[in-house]
Residue, then its C-alpha position, 0 to 999 in steps of 0.5 A: x077246563x072249559x074245552x079240554x083234550x085228552x092230552x090236557x087231562x094227561x098233562x093235568x095228571x102229571x101236574x097233580x102228581x108233581x104238586x101231590x094233589x088228589x083227584x078233585x072237582x076240577x079234574x072231574x069236570x075235565x073228565x066229564x067234558x071229555x066224556x060228554x059233548x053238548x049237542x044242540x037239540x033238534x026241536x028245542x031252540x037253546x036247549x042241548x043234549x049230552x052225547x057220550x064221546x068215544x074215549x077208547x084211546x084215553x081209557x087205554x092210557x089210563x088203564x095202563x097208568x092205573x096198573x103202574x106203581x106210580x103216584x099217577x095210578x090213583x089219579x088214573x083210577x079215579x078218572x076211569x071210575x069217573x068215566x064209568x059213572x058217567x057211562x052208567x048215567x048217560x050210556x056209552x057211545x056205540x063205538x066204545x069198547x067195554x074193556x079199556x085194553x083187552x090185550x092187557x089180559x087184566x080184568x075189567x072192571x077191576x075186582x072189588x077191593x083191587x087198588x090202584x097200582x096193585 
């Protein structure tokens, strides 16, 4: 969880599904580390800034998983929600699309009351 890649998160989802584990703080930490990079501050020695990282590919994969009728759908939905909360708090990178997969013809954000896998 210290230096994760998107493949690590996808593998983690598979492992959580196999172990029937719910989304937890460890997975949230991995998502946060993927969504925000620490960048040294220009003016303050030893300080850093959190800079949003572009996650178009990961968000598209999670969005597809969320639409499936599988146990991974709930984990994918929680990851997307976490990314959304991070974006609300820290902003999004300029090159990240608002919709995870516009070609899917599915709404985003999901309508209120929509559930993962539905």
